[in-house]
Phi, psi and omega in degrees: 000316175304320182294317177305314179293315182299317182296316183298314176313303183301324179287322180294316184291326178299311180303315183302308181300318180290329177293326173301311184289346185285345179301322182296139183282139179255113183293342180243043183298313181217148175248114181253030177298324185267118184294342182263335186230135171255124186275123171228033178295336184276358175262151174272126178253128174239131184234137164261128180226164177232130175222145179270017187307135185225159170265126182208134176202176183253137173209155185289147181204110179061029183081008183232174176269123179257136167272113181264129181229159173269151174261074181235149173270183178303148178270136173251129186217152171246127176257119180252124179230130173214124182060235186275349184256133174225127184232137176249130174246125184228151173229167184228136178297156173292160179261156174286169179293318181295323178295324179292313183300318182282321190237000176082183178254144175241127169266131184214131178224135184217135171234131178238133180219144181229136167243116182244123180245187185290320180240331180264143166229141183231140178226136174222145182211144174232125179238128174245122178223128179225123181109107175228164171229157182272113187288331177261049182298328181304332175292351189241022169094012179244103186242346189257021184207172176272007188286138174239145177299130184247152180235080194283347183258356182293118193231133172239141171235121184229125171249123182224165185195166174207162174216132181220149178242124174254135192276326191268115186282348179270356178256129184255115174281328179301323180297338180265317192261327180239343181067020172277001176220162175237120172287113185272325179235147179304138181195154184220164179210138162296143178225147175228147181181188183224140175241144179213158181217143166240132187216149181219131180232121182218173180077033180275000183278335183268137185225136173253126177257189176299154171061026173084012177294132173237128172222161181243133175281137182270338175244124174201168183234152174229154193224151165206161183180181171223141178228150179218146180229122174270123185223165179206138183193199186221136173241138188215129169254120175258119177275115180279312180195123184051250186253008176280142184212165168225136178238131177225146179216154172210127177230099172276159184197167173249135182233166172217134184244118181254110186226152174237133180249125169264123181257115179257137170219176176300327185267329189204177174226121180235145182245144177213135179251153181199178177206157180214135179259145187211163178261140177227154179216128169243124182217168176193163181223133173216162178202153181168192179247124182233084182271186186289331182238312177261155172206152183198167180162192181211163177206169181222124178239138182227120176236139179214157167221151186272013182300129186276140175291135171217172184291345187250006181209166175252168173236103181284102183047069184292329174228124184219131179223155173205156174245151175209150175238150182205160179215138187211168180216147180260136182233161168290131185290128179292162181293333186285351173257319183288321181298312178293326177290319179294328180296317179300315180300320178297321183279339184232090184302332188293335180293342185270340182281169163283110185257000000 
């Protein structure tokens, strides 16, 4: 908790310093050549957000389906966006002693990076999570307490990414995702792309039971695999009045999961490979105010896939939804930010073009 408070203090101090620098007039605040989009890419956008994003999936346990979750509170984050680059730094409040006792501890580390261009968008993410609990513990014979069966060594490493192309140059992805642009008139766009995940799940053998009981399973499974989803959909931003907006999107797709299951027992270790095809849907809704200096709003994201649960595989977030709220401000970009990004543009010419 002390580290979280320290990070928040440092970031808030950064915002204060930048706000003082913003008193100077920036001659390149906005480009209004496009009647649909106002460009604020040369300003530094800092956004504070709160999201209840969680890690959840299904896996076999004692011959039944277990719902596995992390013991984490809502994430508090600062998003820094300048030109094509958007980076989020987040912290989570600490847990009470009773929450740790009943659900265990979760170690969590995530890096998220977005590269947003006029038509192409790229997203990259790495998630490391260690320590889960079984949310449906009641299905396994423990009914009279708040205690949840815990898997303290259960560890997931997930590398994910996506690439998408939007066809309408009058529709701004940046206005919704990084706020480095403002959507002036209502517009929508068809979008096509690919989402992918590399995952590894290990440490399923150790179990923490009630009253401090710890035992190790002699028979357990571990998993790794790669999944990819081809999708196509439509995104639309409706401008209500001036800078007030509503955005809605839906991207259905078809995916395939190539996975390997390792079966551990006292006598042997066996590996088996398989694959499964599934239907997926990524959708979202957001609304708010995106003004010349201040912006704020909230959103809801819903993702699901139809990959069926079975005794030989896991389902990494077959259904995932989260809410978030945010507030942000645009500053004159300090040289510490603009110089390295401009240098990257000089070295990579394609970043200078309309993509």
